[in-house]
N, C-alpha and C positions, 0 to 999 in steps of 0.2 A: 339460568342456564334449563331450560327444558328440557329434564334430565326421562320423561318418558318417551319422546319419539328420537331423543339421543338411543334407550335402550330399544325401540322398536326398528329404527335403521339397523344398529349393531345387530339385533337377531335377524333380519334378512339379510344379513352380508355374511351371516356364519352359517345359517342354511345355505346360501348360495356354495359357498364355504364346502360345506357338509356335500349337497349333489355331486360336486367335483370330484371329493373321497368317493360317492357310492360309485359314480362311474368304474375309478379305480379298482373298489370292487367287486363290480359286475366280471372287469378283465379276469382281479385276481379269480375268482370264483371261474369262470370257463377255461381258463389257462389250467387252474385245479383238476378241472372232468377230462377234458382234453386232451392235455397235453401229459396228466398225472405227472406232476412236477413233483410229488409227495410232502413232505416235510416242507421246503420250500415255501412250497405252496399255501400250505396249511397254514404256515405263521404269516403269510401274505394277505389272506384270508381271514383271518380271526384279529390281525391289527389293524385293516382299514374298516373292517366292520363296527369295532368296536371303538374307532376314532369318528366312525362317521354317525355314529349313535350318540356319543360324548358332545360332538361338534355342533349335528343339526339340534338335540337334545336341546341344546341351552341356547339354543339361536328361537328354540319356539317358545322356550321362555322367556327371552327377553320380551321376545314379540310381542307376548299375551300381556306383557306389562304393559305395552301404550299402545293398544290394537285398537281402541278405539279414539285415540288421539292428534291431532289437526295433525294433517300431512306438512303443512311448512316446515320448511326448515331453513332458519335464518343462519347468518354468518356462524355466530362463535356456537351455535350447534353443530357449525359442519365442520369447523374445526378443528370440534370435541370427536365428530365422528371418526374422522380420517385420520386424525393420531392414535385414538384407542382401536380403531378399525386395524389399522394395519401391526399393533404392538398384539393383540391378541390372534389373529389370525397368526401370526409366527409362532405364536406359543399354540394353539391349537393343530398349527400343521406341522407340528412335532413331532406330535401323538403318533402316528403311525410308523415315524425312527426307532420309538421309546420300543413300543409293542410287537415288534416284530424280530424274530432273528435271521443273520445276527442283527445285534439294534442297536442304539447309543444311550447311553446315558443322558438326563433330559439336558444340561444344559446345551451339551452336544448338538442335541435332535434341536432345541432353540435355534441354534446359532444356524445350524446345517437350512432350516424350513425359514429362517430369516433372510439368508445367501437366498434362497430359491424366489421368496415371494418381493424382492426388493431387487432383483435379478442381480445380484451381484456374483455369484458361483465360486466362491471360497467355500473350502471344504475340510473336514474331519472324518472324512470319510478313507482309512487308509487302505483298503480291499474293494472298490467298489462292485466290481462284478462278482462279489461274495452274495451281496443283498439279492432278495428276490425280484423280479424281473416288474412285478404290480407296482414292489416299491419305488423302483428306479423310476416308473410312469408318472407315479406320484410325484416325485422328486422334479420330472420334470413339468409335470403340469402345473406345480407352484409357480415357476417361471415365468411360463406361459401366461397364467394368471394376475401376474404378478408386473409382465410386461406392459400390456395395453391397461393396467391396473384396475384394480376388482373394483374399484367404484366406477369407471367409467361402462364397462362391463355390468353393471348393477342398473347404472341409471338406463341403458342403451335397451334393457331387458325389462324392467320397473317404469311404467310409466306415471306412477300416481303422484310422486313427489313432485310435480310442477316445478316451479319458481326456485326451488333451494336445491333442486340438481345443479344450477351453474355452481350456487358455491362450494357445491361437494367437488365436481369436479377441478374447479378453480383448483380447492387447495392441493387435492391428491397429486396434480401434474404442471409439466412447467409451460402446457397450452394455451396460446395466445390466445382468448376468445373473444376479443376484441374486433379479432379479424372472420371472425363467421358471421359476421352481419345480423340480419335479423331470423338467422335459423335461430328454430327452437332447439335446446339445448338438447334434448331427448334426440332429436333428428340428428346434427352433430354427432351426438356420441353413436348413436349408430353407426352411421358411416365412419367412424374411425373403426368401428369393429368390424365393418364388413373389407375395410384397406387390409387390416389386421389377419383377417381369416385368409383372403386371396396371398398373402405372402406367406402365409403358413402353407396353405395347400400347394403351393407355386416351389418352392423352398422343399418339400416332403418330394413330391416326385419327381424336381429334380436328383435329387438326393437317391431315391428308387433308380432311378437310369443309370447312375453311373455306380451303381452296384452295391448298396447300402442296404441292409435287410428292411425289412419293412417297420421292424420296433426300430430298431434304431434309427432309421430313417421320421418317425413320427417323434423320439425322443429328440433328435436335433434338431429339428425346422421346429418342434417349439421354442429351443432354447435359444435357438439362432436369431430366432426374427423379437425374441424379447430381450434378446445381446446379454442373455444371461450366463451359458458356457456349460452348464451340467452336460456330463456327457456317460451314457453306461457304460463307458470304457475308461479303464486305468489310466490308459496314454491318452484320452482324449482323441483328437482327429488324427495322432502322428498312430493309432491302432492303426487304420486304413493305409496308406503309405500313397494314396490315389492324389496327381496332379488336379487330377477331375472334380472331385470332391474339394480339394481344398479352395480351388478358384470359388465353385460355386458358392459356398459358405462364405465365401470375401465378398459377392457381390451383396448378398443379402444381408451380412454383416452391414455393407457401406449404405443401402438401401432404410437397413430399421433403424440405422440413427441416422436420418434424415427427419427433421418432422412432418406428420401425419396428416397435416393439414395440407402439406404440398400436394400429395396424392390426391385428397378431395380436392383442391382447386384443377387439379389435372381434369380429374373426372367431371365435374362441371365445367370442363372446357372457359375457364376463368386465365385465359392468354398471358394476357397483362399484370396479374398475377404472379406466374407458372415463369414468366420470362422477368421481374423484377426479383425473383427469389436469389437472393445476396449473400444470404446464410449458409446454403447448397455447395453456392458457388466456389466459396473461402473455404469451407470445409474438405470440397474436393483436391482444392489447389496444397491448401495444409496436406493432406495426407497421398500425395502426389510427390508431392517436394521431399519429404521424411523419407516417404519409400526409396525412392531415388539416392537420397541420401547415405540413409544405410546401409543400402546396396553397395554402393560403391564400397563403404565403411568398411564392411565386411571380407570385400574382398581384398581392401590392402591392407587391411588385417592378418589374415590369411585363415579366416574360419571358412571362409568359402574359396573354391579355387577358379569358379569359373563364374561369370555375372548372372545368366543363367539360372542358376542353384540357386544364388545370395538372391537374385531380384523374387524367386519364386518364396522362398524363406522370408525375405522383409514386407511383400503382401500380406501374407497372411496374417504375422504376426503385430503388422503395425495396422490393417482393419482393427485385428480382432481386439488389440488393447484401447485403440484410438473410439471404437464401438461401446469400449466396455464391458464385451463380450466375454473374453477371457480362453475362448479355444485353446488350447497347444499343438504344436506340429515341432517345435526344436524348443530345447533348453536357451533364450534370450539371455538367463541369468548368465552364460558364458559368452557371453559378446562384448565386445570392446566398451568399457564404460560415455564414451563418447555417445555409443548406440542407443545403452542405456537412459543414461539422460534424457535422451531426445521420446525412448518409452515412457517416462515420468513423466513428461512434459505434457506426453497426449492422452496420459490419467488421468490429470489435473483440468484439460481440456473438455473433453468428453466428444460428446453429439452432438446434434442440435439441437433446439427446443423443442417443443413438443413432441421427440420422438421416445423408445426404451431404451437408449444409452444413457448412462449417468455423466459425472462431472459437472463443472462451474455451466458448461454448453456455450457455444460458438460464437449465441447471438450477443452474449455478457462480452466474449472477450474483443469482438468488434467494436461494440459501444464502449468498450473499457479506452481500447485505441483510437475511438473518432475523438471521445471526449476526451483524453490529453493529447491530442492533437488540434482541438478548438483552445486550450486553455492556453497550451503555447504560444501559440496565435495571436491571443487577447493578453498576452505578458507584452506584447509590443505593440497591438493595433486594438486596443479595449476600447474602442467604437463598433468596431466591425461585427457585422451583423449574421451569425452563425444557423444554418439549417442543418441538422443533422439526418437522416434518412436512414433507415433499411427497413429492406424487403421493398423497395417503393413507397413504404410509410413513415411519416415525421414522429416518433415517439416523443412523449411528455418528460420534463424534467424531471417527472416522479418516478417514472421508469428509469433516465439515468439515474436518480439517487437512489432507485430500489437497489438495478444492477451494480453498483461501483459498492453499494454496503453488502450484498452479497459475498461478491468475489474477495472484501476483507473477514464478512465474516466466515468464511469457508475457509481462506488460508489460516485465521484465528485458529478455529477448532482441528484445523488438520496438526499444527506448529502445538496446542496444546496436547491433544490426542496421542503425539508420537513423546513426550514428553510423560506423559500417563503410562506406554506400555514401555518405556525404555524400566521407567521405577518397576514395574511391574514385575517385567521379566528384564532382569537383567544379565542373562548369558544370552543375550541377541546381540548383534552386530547395528550401527546404524542404518544401515542398507535395509537389513530385515526388518527395521522396526518403522522403517519409513515407507517398505514395499507394503507391509504391515495397514497400516494406517491408508494409506493412499489407498491398497486394494480393496479394501470393504467401505469406508469414507464414500469414494467416489463410484463403486459398484462395479467396480473391476473384476474382480475374482483374484487372482495372484496377485503375486508382490513380485519382492525382488528376495536374493540371499535364502533365508531358511523357509522361506514362506511364497518361493518361487515358482515357475509354472510346474515343476515335476516333484515339488511336497504340496503339502499340505497345513493346515493351522491344529490338526490334532492333538502335539506336541504340547501348546501353549497352556496355562493355568486356567481355572473357571472364570477367575474375576475378569480373565483379560477378556478369555470368551464372550463373556458378560458385554464389556464396554465394546467389543467389536461390533458385537450383534446389533449392539443402540448403535453405534457408529453406521450400520448400513440401513437401518430404517431410519437416522437423519440426515442422509445423501439423497433417501429416495424420496423423500418426504419433501429436499429440498431446505430441511432447516425449522421453517418458521411453524407447520403445522405440529409438530413434532416440542420443540422447547415452548410453546405459547402454553403447553397443558402443565409446566413446572409455574405460569404464571398464579398466582392467587387469585386474582381478579377474574380471572375464566372463571371461576367454579360459584360464584356468585350468583342467587338468585335473581330473576329479573323483578 
């Protein structure tokens, strides 16, 4: 293990996080002197300035430790950088929530920060609107940074990493880098960042057009494109009661849950690859089918008296859950059991690979069914040759094994976590326990029951919040980059 290069890269990552905090501090300072917000504004300035100094200071110290070492990042170094980077970013990102007034205790602040950087959207804030606006801005920024991936932004901004940047990006996200061709990874990261910025700005302008304030539009656009779901309002999107805002956000939640490489192909006019996009097509079919089924169910069970109202409710909530954003316009926990089970299925599946959405990812679900069909046919035609294709390509057997292993590991971790939470929180019913685990592990945000869309996680015990925070990072990094940190052989020197 090259600890100096690990320290150097982590130091630069923390400096980047510190710069993001510094931007929020600048906004807090301007708001304090221009808007004269008084004590809440002064609290935000103090908390963000102190947090920026600590975060950036730690980053500088770590960078100086390895400043003159080689810039080559090997695979093992990349895994450690990614795992430790996300854990430490969650801890450092909690500082503004601890130092501000009203503030959160340290465990609750780490939970809120981890929920932000992992774009989960679960919260322990019982009165969001009582917090200063610059703190709520930082809360949204954590999701925006976490959505595109702190390390993807880092690779796009800094060019000295060389070949090691591919290892960093591959460990951080579910991007299929084999589809990038001969493009340099820095160019690819820059292209993804451009797509992210275009979607963010477009979403923000639309929200302003539909009547949202400038501050609210910025916060909601960042958390929508990140599929994070943090809102500066206590009642989330229900606060506005606007069909236009709901439809606009539904559109961008869907667009953000499609793999960003699709937009790169579209921008590069690679029409053969665009037309071969199988994952996004099946994802659209899934959302459309379940939206229609839930809308009909809501009318037949008397939740809504008309199909237009049921369809509006179903479209937003299905898109919000399937994209793992977690915005709320209604209490879907009051829906019929069959509709809630369909939402739970959407939580498990999530969005497409290479998007900001969580879940198992649509590409793995497609491969699972294709592999299952292949093995069924092979049971009575063992000599038949199968060529499984996905998005116009032919994945290797290694990809098949990895996908099946990931699904098995994900379901196993979810089941074990449900058991742990049930033991730690004996007062919770089964639906609430499953909702808490699914909402955090698959980076959805709200769950069901006591942690449903109109509730939060503040009542849970500190050990439970620590476990759920760990599950958020585990799900965001798709298990391997975090679990491998507990393997002793990883830490041996070269």
